[in-house]
Phi, psi and omega in degrees: 000137181253129177240162175260134178296135180292338186264303185254348178085003180286159177289140178238126172283118189251128173272115185293351180281350180232160180258002180248125176245139180243127178283127182282350181268314181246000178063018178280146177256140178225147177274128184262136179301139177280350180278088189297326182291329185258347191298317187292322181270299185293313184295316177295323178298313180298317179296319178299314180297317180294319179294334177265016173066017173269076188290325178295319177297319179297318179300318180299318180290318178297326176297323176298317178299318182289332174293330176285320182208101183291344181266014179283103184296323181295321179293319176298318179294322175299323175299317180298311181300321180287319181298322179269004177058048185278124173237133179266124181231158178279132173273187183301324181277002179088359179279135179277122182234152181286143172238134184261122178254354183217075180298143179252172180272012178213156179295152178300331180292341177262000182288131183297325179288328175295316178297319179294322178298315178296320183297325185258003182270155170278183187299314183289319176302315180301319179298315180298314180301313183294321179294316178292323180297324178298318179296316181293322180293326176298318177296315181302312181296321178295317181293316181299323178300320178292317181301318182295335182271348182281141175284146182290152176253155174267320186228143176238122179262120183249124185198165174267122188278315186227151174279175183299332180275003177092353179281147180293146178276164173298327180300323182294324178291318178297316181299321180296318179295317179295318179302312181298318181294320179292320178297319178295330178282357177094012180260129177286118190240131176272112177232106192313316183300324180266316186292331180258006183301321182273004184253022180301135181085356179251163175283129187279337190306312182298327180287322176294315180297317179300319179292317178299319184290322187270333186294136176278326184236137168244128175257118179255121182256148176198125173255351175221146182301318185292339180294324180298326185260008174296153193310304188281329177295311179295324178302320182286309184288330178292324178290322177297320178294326176295318178294329179295331178298329179272332181232098185290350178280347175291143183227137175252130176249112182269117182251141182222159178209137178060034177201169175276146176299339180285350178274353177283164179304147180302330181298339182273353186297336181278354184246153178290132179266161184226126182273117181281357176281349180295140175291132182072031184299327183297314181298316179297320181293317178297319178298318178297318178298316179301316179298315181297313184293315180294321178294322177298320178294320180294319180296332177271005180078018181244108175270145183307321182278003180248002188296340180269355180292160183297314183296321179289327176296316178298315181296316180297318179295319179298316179296322178297314178297327176295316178297327179275002180066023174267073190293325181295318179294320177297317179301314181298321179292321178293323175297318177299319178298320178300317183287321185267328183227068183295344179281349181266120185292338185296327177293316180292320181282330183295320182299305177297329178296319178289312183301324181272009181053058181063039178064030177252340180274103184270106184217125183298314180296318179296318179300320178295320179291325184280341189305315182296316180295321178298318179295321176300316180299318179295322183295317185267350183282158172288165187306316182294314179294320179299318179297318179298316180297316179301316181295316180294319179293320177299318178295321178297313180297321178299314180294325177295316178297320178296320177297315179301320179296316179298320178295318178297318178297317180297316179296318179295319178298317179296316178297318178300316179297323178298315178295321179295323177293325179298323184259011177299125184089346174284157169216173177293113187267011182302315180297316180297320178298317179299318179295318179296320178295323175297322177298318179295324177296316179297318179295323178295323176298319177297319178296319180297326178286323182285326188302313178300320180298316179296317179298319180295317180291336182279342182286140175285178177302144185295089184294313186298314181297317181291322180292324177295316180298320181294317181294318178300317180296315181297318178296321179299315179294319181299323182282320187278330187250002178097169187292309185296307180296325181296320180295314181297316182295319181296316178300318180297318180298316181297320178296315180298319180298318180300316179296318181298313183297318181297315182291311182298315180301317180296315180297315179299319179297317179296325180287318186279337187301311179300317180295319179297316180298318180297312180295321179294319178298317178298317179299311180298322179297319179293320178300314180298316179299319179296319179297319179297317179294320178296323176295320178296321178298319179297316178297317178296327177296320177295317177300317180298317179297314179299314180301310183294321178297313181295318179300316179296319178296318179299317178297317178298317180292321177298319177295320180295316179297317179298320178297317179296316181289328179292000000 
């Protein structure tokens, strides 16, 4: 089987007996998917997409792999590398080191796919994952430190700067005009050409991430369809849409020129588009941005003329600490708002928002604890804000219920597998039990035939018959020969009979004893064989009971799982 190296892209000759492959060109080690049927196509496809910086495409392929086998540690690790936008590049010394193009709001050690990769990995795989994770976490900590020091942006301009031949695109000129107008309007705007101008020689990712995270509005420009889907343009707007899932106040404005709005990516269909062919488009666009930002502030209960007030200062500081992932400080500020300004919904809503890690920590006990504060927030909020809180809380409860359902399904599946393992190698033993019982019947017939023979051989010489014969003979002599002679003759007969009986009985016993011993041994052997078969029948009966019990439990669990999924 031929695989592609995750680091340099070279072909790797892979031994299917191991899960670790080593590239002979760059000496990098990679964990190979255990899903042999999908590995050559899907795994190589995902690796190719990630190496070409199409991280969203790679994630989609790895998701396909995980749908085939959720316990595939290599696929989980591929998800991690793609989610963090990891590209391996050569440093000055020629060593290949990871570079992060998609910083996340949490450490790699808290990533669910990283945890899943470790859970399903063997010892050596786990070691490789942990060593690489340490390198990525070092990058993460360095980037986060930079992010925390960056001032927030209002607007992020997303566009393709240069064509393949290095010449500037029309989009870059349009973006420059929009940037100048927004800056003049007082909005801090992220425009890569200007915003990263002072960052030459530095890694751009933390500054881009800080801008994506803080910006309320993203303007996506495109004069050609393919520009929207170019690697870095798509990387920016797709990440912004992910952040929008956590912050519904973020807005994307999709701008187009010399094309139909239907030629833009499907992801933009939910947003209002803006035609750059309009005369005076810059003024209209700035006006639209102003409307979005001011409306966003109103929805959050912050009016422009109130921004200097104490309560708004507390709310703004709390929100800043949330963006910086300083959750404890944000929590303390929201608690202070509850105590000092109970009429402001932001304090009541902020605490559960922090505790739930931006409504991502799905926990039943936590949800129960948060319910009262959420209700307080809805009660004191204005109608628009109350509706927003209700929708977000409803979505949180829905995701929590789905998680609970998945956990129940997982537990039921595990229990089902346990029962299946219990009866592995078992079969319905009813037929075998029936055969064993027939064997016992046959053996009992043999015993019944042997028993009379043994009893006959065990009997002594027929004493009664011989004594009767002897008495009859003595009486006959006594009558025929007279009293005196009859008495003598009778005594003599009795003496002779006694001697005869003793001798004959002894001889008969000696003759019958070997035969008796043989028959008794045969009898005992059949009894022992019968006992063993009866014991086997008892064991088979227990197996049958276990088998039938497990089968019934499996059916019940399958019905339960189907009910949950239905």
